[in-house]
C-alpha positions in Angstrom: 39.8 -30.3 139.7 38.5 -26.9 139.7 37.0 -24.7 136.6 40.2 -22.7 136.4 42.2 -25.7 136.2 40.2 -27.1 133.6 40.3 -23.7 131.7 44.0 -23.7 132.0 44.7 -27.5 130.9 42.4 -26.6 127.9 44.3 -23.4 126.9 47.8 -25.2 127.2 46.2 -27.8 124.6 45.0 -25.4 122.4 48.6 -23.6 122.6 50.4 -26.8 121.8 48.0 -27.5 118.9 48.9 -24.0 117.3 45.2 -22.9 118.0 46.1 -20.1 120.1 49.3 -18.3 120.3 52.0 -19.1 122.7 51.0 -15.8 124.7 47.7 -16.6 125.2 46.8 -16.4 129.2 43.8 -17.7 130.9 41.8 -14.4 131.4 41.9 -13.0 135.3 38.3 -13.3 137.3 37.0 -10.4 137.4 35.9 -10.5 141.3 34.2 -7.0 141.8 30.7 -7.1 143.3 28.4 -5.5 140.8 26.8 -2.7 143.1 30.4 -1.5 143.2 30.6 -1.9 139.1 27.5 -0.1 139.1 27.8 3.0 141.3 31.3 3.5 139.9 29.8 3.7 136.4 27.2 6.3 137.4 29.6 8.6 138.9 31.9 8.1 135.9 29.2 9.4 133.5 27.8 11.9 135.5 31.7 13.3 135.7 32.2 12.9 131.8 29.0 15.4 131.2 30.9 18.7 132.3 33.6 17.6 131.1 32.3 17.1 127.4 31.2 20.5 128.1 33.9 21.9 128.8 35.8 20.3 125.6 32.9 21.5 123.5 33.3 25.2 124.5 37.0 25.1 123.9 37.0 23.1 120.1 33.3 24.4 119.1 34.9 27.0 116.9 37.5 24.6 115.3 34.3 22.3 114.8 32.7 24.6 112.2 35.6 23.6 109.3 35.0 20.8 107.6 37.6 19.1 109.0 37.4 20.0 112.4 34.8 17.5 113.3 37.3 14.5 112.4 40.2 15.8 113.4 38.7 16.1 117.4 36.4 13.2 116.8 39.7 10.5 115.7 42.1 12.2 118.5 39.2 11.6 121.1 38.5 8.2 119.7 42.4 7.1 119.4 42.8 8.7 123.1 39.8 6.3 123.9 41.4 3.3 122.1 44.5 3.4 123.7 43.0 3.9 127.3 41.0 1.3 126.6 43.6 -0.9 125.8 45.3 -1.0 129.5 44.5 -4.5 131.0 44.8 -2.6 134.4 42.6 0.1 134.0 40.8 1.3 137.3 37.5 0.7 137.1 36.5 4.4 137.3 38.7 5.5 134.5 37.3 2.2 132.2 34.0 3.9 132.5 34.7 7.2 132.3 36.6 6.4 129.0 33.4 4.3 127.6 31.5 7.9 127.0 34.7 9.6 125.6 34.6 6.4 123.0 30.9 7.3 122.2 31.6 11.3 122.0 34.7 10.7 119.4 32.6 8.3 117.6 29.8 10.5 117.4 31.6 13.2 115.9 33.3 10.9 113.2 29.6 10.0 112.2 28.4 13.9 112.7 30.7 14.6 109.6 30.7 11.8 107.2 26.9 12.4 107.4 27.1 15.7 106.7 29.8 15.6 103.9 28.5 12.4 102.4 25.3 10.5 101.4 23.7 8.9 104.0 24.2 5.7 102.6 28.1 5.8 102.2 28.2 7.7 105.3 26.5 4.7 107.3 29.0 1.9 105.4 31.9 4.4 107.0 30.5 4.9 110.5 29.8 1.0 110.3 33.5 0.5 109.3 34.7 2.8 112.3 32.8 0.8 114.3 34.3 -2.2 113.2 38.1 -1.1 113.3 37.7 0.5 116.6 35.8 -2.8 118.7 39.1 -4.7 116.8 41.5 -2.5 118.5 39.4 -2.7 122.1 40.1 -6.1 124.7 37.0 -5.1 126.1 34.4 -8.0 125.2 31.1 -6.4 126.1 32.3 -3.2 124.2 33.4 -5.2 121.0 29.5 -7.0 121.0 27.8 -3.3 121.5 29.9 -1.9 118.1 29.0 -4.8 116.4 25.4 -4.6 116.7 25.7 -0.8 115.9 27.7 -1.6 112.9 25.1 -4.2 111.9 22.4 -1.4 112.4 24.7 1.4 110.4 24.8 -1.5 106.8 20.9 -1.8 107.2 20.4 2.1 107.7 22.7 2.7 104.4 19.7 0.3 102.7 17.0 2.4 103.8 15.4 5.0 101.6 15.7 8.7 102.8 12.2 9.1 101.7 8.8 7.4 100.9 7.9 6.0 104.5 6.8 2.2 105.4 6.0 1.3 101.9 6.2 -1.7 100.1 9.4 -1.0 98.3 11.1 0.9 101.4 10.1 -3.0 103.5 11.4 -4.9 101.2 14.8 -3.4 101.1 14.5 -3.2 104.9 14.0 -7.4 104.4 16.5 -8.2 102.2 19.5 -5.7 104.5 18.6 -7.7 107.1 19.3 -10.6 105.1 22.3 -8.8 103.9 23.7 -8.9 107.5 23.4 -12.4 108.1 24.9 -13.4 105.0 27.9 -11.5 106.2 27.3 -12.6 109.3 28.1 -16.6 108.1 30.9 -14.9 105.9 32.6 -13.6 108.5 32.1 -17.2 110.2 33.5 -19.4 108.0 36.6 -16.4 107.8 37.0 -16.6 111.4 37.1 -20.7 112.0 40.0 -21.0 109.0 41.8 -18.2 111.0 41.5 -19.8 114.0 43.7 -22.8 112.2 46.1 -20.1 112.2 48.1 -19.2 115.6 49.2 -15.6 114.1 45.2 -15.2 113.3 43.8 -16.5 116.4 44.2 -13.7 118.5 41.7 -11.7 115.7 39.6 -14.4 115.2 38.6 -14.5 118.9 38.1 -10.7 118.8 35.6 -11.0 116.1 33.8 -13.2 117.8 32.3 -11.0 120.3 31.8 -8.8 117.2 29.8 -11.3 115.0 27.9 -11.6 118.4 26.9 -8.0 118.6 25.9 -8.0 114.7 23.9 -11.5 114.8 22.1 -9.8 118.0 21.3 -6.8 116.1 20.1 -9.2 113.0 17.9 -10.8 115.3 16.2 -8.1 116.4 15.9 -6.5 113.3 14.4 -9.6 111.9 11.8 -10.2 114.8 11.0 -6.1 114.3 10.5 -6.5 110.7 7.7 -8.9 111.7 5.6 -6.6 113.8 4.0 -7.3 116.6 3.6 -11.0 118.2 0.8 -12.5 119.9 -0.1 -10.8 123.5 2.8 -7.8 123.2 0.4 -6.3 120.6 -2.0 -5.7 122.9 0.3 -4.6 125.9 2.3 -2.4 123.6 -0.8 -0.8 122.0 0.6 2.6 121.9 3.8 4.8 121.3 5.7 5.2 117.9 7.6 2.1 118.2 4.4 -0.1 118.8 2.8 1.8 116.0 6.0 1.1 113.2 6.4 -2.2 114.5 2.9 -3.3 114.1 2.6 -1.2 110.8 6.2 -3.3 109.3 5.3 -6.5 107.7 1.7 -6.5 108.1 1.3 -4.1 105.9 3.6 -5.1 103.0 1.5 -9.1 103.5 -0.6 -7.9 101.3 1.7 -7.0 98.6 2.2 -9.3 95.5 6.1 -8.5 96.4 5.5 -10.8 99.6 5.7 -14.1 97.2 9.8 -13.8 96.6 10.1 -13.1 100.2 7.9 -16.4 101.3 9.9 -18.7 99.3 13.2 -17.2 100.2 12.0 -17.5 103.6 10.8 -21.4 102.8 14.3 -22.0 101.0 16.1 -20.5 104.0 14.4 -23.0 106.5 14.9 -25.8 104.2 18.4 -25.3 104.3 18.7 -24.8 108.1 17.2 -27.7 108.9 19.6 -29.4 106.2 22.4 -28.6 108.2 21.2 -29.2 111.6 20.9 -32.7 110.0 24.0 -32.8 108.7 25.4 -32.2 112.0 23.3 -34.4 114.3 22.2 -37.5 113.2 19.9 -37.8 116.1 17.8 -35.2 114.0 17.7 -37.6 110.6 14.8 -39.7 112.3 11.0 -39.2 111.7 10.5 -37.1 114.6 13.2 -34.6 113.4 12.5 -34.9 109.9 8.4 -33.6 111.0 9.7 -31.1 112.9 11.6 -29.4 110.1 8.5 -29.8 107.8 6.5 -27.9 110.2 8.9 -25.4 110.4 9.3 -24.8 106.9 5.6 -24.5 106.1 5.4 -21.7 108.8 8.6 -20.2 107.0 6.3 -19.7 104.1 3.6 -17.4 105.7 6.6 -15.4 107.8 9.2 -14.3 105.3 11.9 -13.3 108.4 11.5 -17.0 110.4 14.1 -18.8 107.5 16.7 -16.6 108.1 16.2 -17.1 112.3 16.0 -20.8 111.6 19.4 -20.0 110.1 20.9 -18.1 112.9 19.4 -21.1 115.2 20.7 -23.9 113.3 24.5 -22.3 112.9 24.7 -21.0 116.4 23.3 -24.2 118.0 25.5 -26.9 116.2 28.4 -24.8 117.1 27.3 -24.7 120.7 26.9 -21.1 120.9 23.9 -21.3 123.1 23.5 -18.2 124.1 22.9 -17.3 120.9 20.9 -19.9 120.0 18.6 -19.0 122.9 18.5 -15.6 121.7 17.7 -16.7 117.8 15.0 -19.5 118.9 13.4 -16.5 121.1 13.2 -14.2 118.0 11.9 -17.6 115.9 9.2 -17.4 118.9 8.3 -13.6 118.1 7.8 -14.3 114.8 5.7 -17.1 114.7 3.5 -15.2 117.2 3.8 -11.7 114.9 1.3 -14.2 112.2 -1.4 -13.4 114.7 -1.7 -10.1 113.3 -1.4 -10.6 109.6 -4.2 -9.3 108.4 -3.7 -10.5 105.1 -4.9 -13.8 106.7 -8.2 -14.3 107.7 -8.4 -15.5 111.3 -9.8 -18.9 110.4 -7.0 -19.8 107.8 -4.3 -18.3 110.3 -6.3 -20.5 113.7 -6.3 -23.7 110.7 -2.4 -23.3 110.3 -1.4 -23.0 114.1 -3.4 -25.8 115.3 -2.0 -27.8 112.4 1.4 -27.2 113.1 0.5 -27.5 116.9 -1.2 -31.1 116.2 1.6 -32.0 113.9 4.5 -31.2 117.0 2.3 -33.3 119.6 1.8 -36.3 117.3 5.3 -36.0 116.5 5.9 -35.8 120.1 4.0 -38.8 120.7 5.4 -40.7 117.9 9.3 -39.9 119.3 8.1 -40.8 123.1 6.9 -44.4 121.7 10.6 -45.1 120.1 12.3 -44.9 123.1 15.3 -47.1 122.9 15.2 -50.4 125.2 18.5 -49.4 126.8 16.8 -46.5 128.2 14.1 -48.3 129.3 15.8 -50.5 131.6 17.9 -47.9 133.0 14.7 -46.5 134.3 12.6 -49.4 135.4 13.5 -49.0 138.6 12.6 -45.7 138.8 9.0 -45.0 139.8 6.6 -44.5 137.0 3.7 -42.5 136.5 0.5 -44.5 136.1 -0.2 -45.8 132.5 -3.5 -47.5 130.4 -4.1 -48.8 127.8 -6.2 -47.2 124.9 -6.7 -48.9 122.1 -3.4 -51.2 122.7 -1.5 -48.2 123.4 -0.2 -47.6 127.1 -0.4 -43.7 127.8 0.4 -41.8 131.3 -1.3 -39.0 132.9 1.0 -36.3 131.5 0.0 -37.4 127.9 -3.5 -37.6 128.7 -3.1 -34.0 130.6 -1.6 -32.7 127.3 -3.7 -33.7 124.9 -6.4 -32.9 127.2 -5.0 -29.3 127.7 -4.9 -29.0 124.0 -8.3 -29.9 123.1 -9.6 -27.1 125.8 -7.5 -24.3 123.8 -9.1 -25.4 120.6 -12.9 -25.9 122.4 -12.6 -22.4 124.1 -11.2 -20.4 120.9 -14.2 -22.2 119.1 -16.6 -21.2 121.8 -15.0 -17.6 121.5 -15.3 -17.6 117.7 -18.9 -19.1 117.8 -20.4 -16.4 120.6 -19.3 -13.6 118.1 -20.7 -15.3 115.1 -24.2 -15.1 117.4 -23.6 -11.7 118.2 -23.1 -10.6 114.4 -26.2 -12.5 113.3 -28.3 -11.6 116.1 -27.2 -8.6 117.7 -29.1 -5.4 117.5 -27.7 -2.9 114.5 -26.4 0.2 116.3 -24.6 3.0 115.0 -22.4 5.3 117.2 -21.2 8.8 116.2 -17.5 9.0 116.1 -15.4 11.6 117.8 -12.5 13.5 116.2 -9.9 11.5 115.9 -5.6 12.3 115.2 -5.3 12.8 111.4 -2.2 11.5 111.6 -3.5 8.3 113.7 -6.6 7.8 110.8 -4.1 7.2 108.0 -1.1 5.8 109.5 -0.4 2.5 107.7 -3.4 -0.4 108.1 -5.6 0.7 111.3 -6.8 3.8 112.1 -7.6 5.1 115.6 -11.3 5.6 116.9 -13.0 7.4 119.6 -16.6 7.6 120.2 -18.9 10.3 121.1 -19.0 10.1 125.2 -20.1 12.5 127.4 -17.8 14.2 129.3 -19.8 13.3 132.6 -19.7 9.5 131.6 -15.9 9.7 131.3 -16.0 11.0 134.7 -17.8 8.3 136.5 -16.0 5.7 135.0 -12.7 7.2 135.8 -12.1 5.1 138.7 -13.8 1.7 138.2 -11.2 0.0 136.5 -10.4 -2.1 139.6 -14.3 -3.5 139.1 -16.5 -5.1 137.1 -17.3 -4.1 133.7 -19.6 -1.0 133.6 -22.3 0.1 130.7 -23.1 3.1 129.4 -27.0 3.5 128.5 -27.5 4.9 124.5 -31.0 6.2 123.1 -31.5 4.9 119.7 -33.6 7.3 117.4 -35.4 6.0 113.8 -31.9 5.3 112.3 -30.7 3.3 115.1 -28.3 5.7 115.9 -27.1 5.5 119.7 -26.4 8.7 121.6 -24.8 8.0 124.7 -26.4 9.2 127.9 -25.3 7.9 131.0 -23.6 5.0 133.4 -26.0 2.7 133.7 -26.7 2.3 137.7 -29.1 -0.8 137.6 -32.4 1.4 136.6 -34.8 0.2 134.2 -34.8 1.3 130.5 -36.9 3.3 128.7 -38.3 1.6 125.4 -35.7 3.3 123.0 -32.9 2.9 125.3 -30.2 0.0 125.6 -27.3 -0.3 127.6 -23.3 -1.1 125.9 -20.7 -2.6 127.8 -17.6 -0.8 128.1 -14.0 -2.3 127.6 -10.6 -1.5 129.3 -8.1 -0.3 127.3 -4.5 1.7 128.4 -6.3 2.4 131.8 -9.1 3.7 130.7 -12.8 2.5 129.4 -13.6 2.5 125.8 -16.6 1.3 123.5 -15.5 -1.8 122.6 -12.2 -0.8 120.7 -10.0 2.1 120.3 -8.8 1.2 116.7 -10.1 -0.3 113.3 -7.8 -2.4 111.0 -8.3 -2.3 107.0 -5.5 -3.4 104.5 -2.7 -1.4 103.3 -3.8 1.3 100.3 -7.0 1.6 101.7 -7.2 4.4 103.8 -9.2 6.6 101.6 -11.7 4.3 101.9 -12.0 4.5 105.5 -11.3 8.5 105.5 -15.3 9.3 105.4 -15.8 7.4 108.4 -18.4 9.2 110.7 -19.9 6.3 112.7 -19.2 2.6 113.7 -21.3 -0.2 113.6 -21.8 -2.2 116.4 -24.2 -5.3 117.2 -25.3 -5.8 120.7 -27.2 -8.4 122.1 -29.5 -8.2 124.8 -26.7 -8.1 127.6 -24.9 -5.0 126.6 -22.1 -7.1 124.8 -21.2 -5.6 122.0 -19.1 -5.9 118.6 -17.2 -3.5 116.6 -18.3 -4.4 112.7 -17.5 -1.8 110.8 -17.8 1.9 109.7 -20.5 3.5 108.0 -20.1 7.2 106.5 -22.3 10.5 107.4 -25.6 9.4 106.1 -24.6 5.8 107.8 -23.7 4.7 104.1 -21.5 1.4 103.8 -17.8 2.6 103.1 
C-alpha cells in the first residue's frame, strides 16, 4: 500500500471517529520542482517592488491622515488574505501576494505604533498576525506569522529605554516564559477542540501557528543565554554577537538570578516528570539519572528548564521536528555555560565533567542491563571483541569511549597547567594600549583592546595568515614596558629585547587577545586602563593577565 493510500485511510478513519469534519480531504502533493518555485518567487518579488512604489505615490496623501494607514493597510491585508484562500492560486500570483501581505501588515503596524504605546501596539499587531494566520490556508505562512506574533508579545514586555540592565533582562526572561506558557495553554485548548468535529479545522490551523510560536520562543531562549561554546569565537564581532554575548552573562552576576535558577530547576523537574509519565521506559535508574543531570544543569542555566519543557511535550507528542529544534536549543544553552563569567573556569569544568561522567556511567549501566531477549536475538550476529576487566565484560567500543573521555580531560588539564606555569614563571611585560572605541570600552562585560603596534609590522604580518604564527620583537625599559619594534626574522635579539607570539583573530594578527572580560558594573574600574599586563616565556608564548593604569598601577 502506498503512502497516499495509507494517508487516505487515516483521514477516512478520522472522519468516522469525528476527529475531522466530513469535508476533510487528503492534501494534494505539490510536485513543482524547487528551482521553479524559487525562480518564480524571485520574479514575483521583483515585480512587486515597482507595484508598491506606484501604490505609495497614489495613496501617499491618504497615509498621512490619522486613519489612512489603517484603511489602506486593512484593505491590502484583506485582499491578500482573500487571494491566498484560493487553493488553486497560480504560483506566480501566490508569490506576488506574499509581499502584498507584508505591506498590509506593515501599514497597520505603522499606524498602531504611531498612535498607541509600544507595548499595546505590539499586542495589537500580534493579534492581527494570529488572526491573519488563521485565515490563510498556507501552513508555512502560518508558521512565520506565529513566530512573528510570539516575538511581538516579547517586545511588549521590553522597556523602551534602559538598555540591557538586570531589570530589563529579567523582564525579557519572563516574556519568553510567558510565550511558552501561552503555547502550552493553546496546546491544551487545541487538544480539546480536536474532539469536536466542528472545531477540528480551527485546531489544525492553530497547530501551524503554535509551531511558529514555539520556534520563536526556542530561538529567544537560546539567544537570551548568550553565545554558545565555539560559536562565540566564530561570531565574535558584529552587533548581534555583541548583544547575544551580553545578555545572560551580564545578568548572571546579579542577585536576581537565584529565583530564575530556581524556576528553571522546577521546570526541568516538571519536564522530567511529564516525560516519565508518558514513557514508562524512562522510569528506570538510567532515565532518572539522566533527568537528575539535566535538572542540576538547569540550576546553572536559567533558560534550560523552559527548553526542556518544550522538548518533553514535543517528544511525547511525537512532534519530532519541533523536538529536535528544542534539543538543539538545549544544547546551545548548555554550551553557553562556557561563557558565564560569574562562574570560575574551574567550577564550570567541574560541573561539565561531572555531568559527562554521570551520563557516561548511566550509559554503561544501561548497556549492562540489556534484556535477555534482545541478547538472544542478536546472538547470531557478529560481535565486537570483548575483554574481562574486573569481572565485567567490555567491548572495544566502550573502551574507546572511556579512553576518549580521559584524553579530553587530560588535554584540558594540561592546557590549564601550561597557562598556570606561564602566569607563575613568565616574564612580566607591559604593552601600551592603542585608542579603542569608547562604545566598545563600556559595553556590557568586556572591552575591546588594541595594542600599539607599528604600521610596518601590521603590513608585514598582513599576508601571513596561511603560515606559522609570527613573532614580533619588543624592547623593554626599566619598568618592563615593552615597545613593539619589528617582525622577528630569526635574527639574534639584544639584551633588552624579547619576542612575543602573535595570535590570528578576525583575519588579522593580534597581540594575544583583542578583548578583556570583566563583571557587569565594573566598567568605570577598567576605563582608566592604559597598559596590558602580559606574562611571556622564553619561547615567546604570552598570556594577557591584567590591565594597568597610566602609571602601571593595578586597577
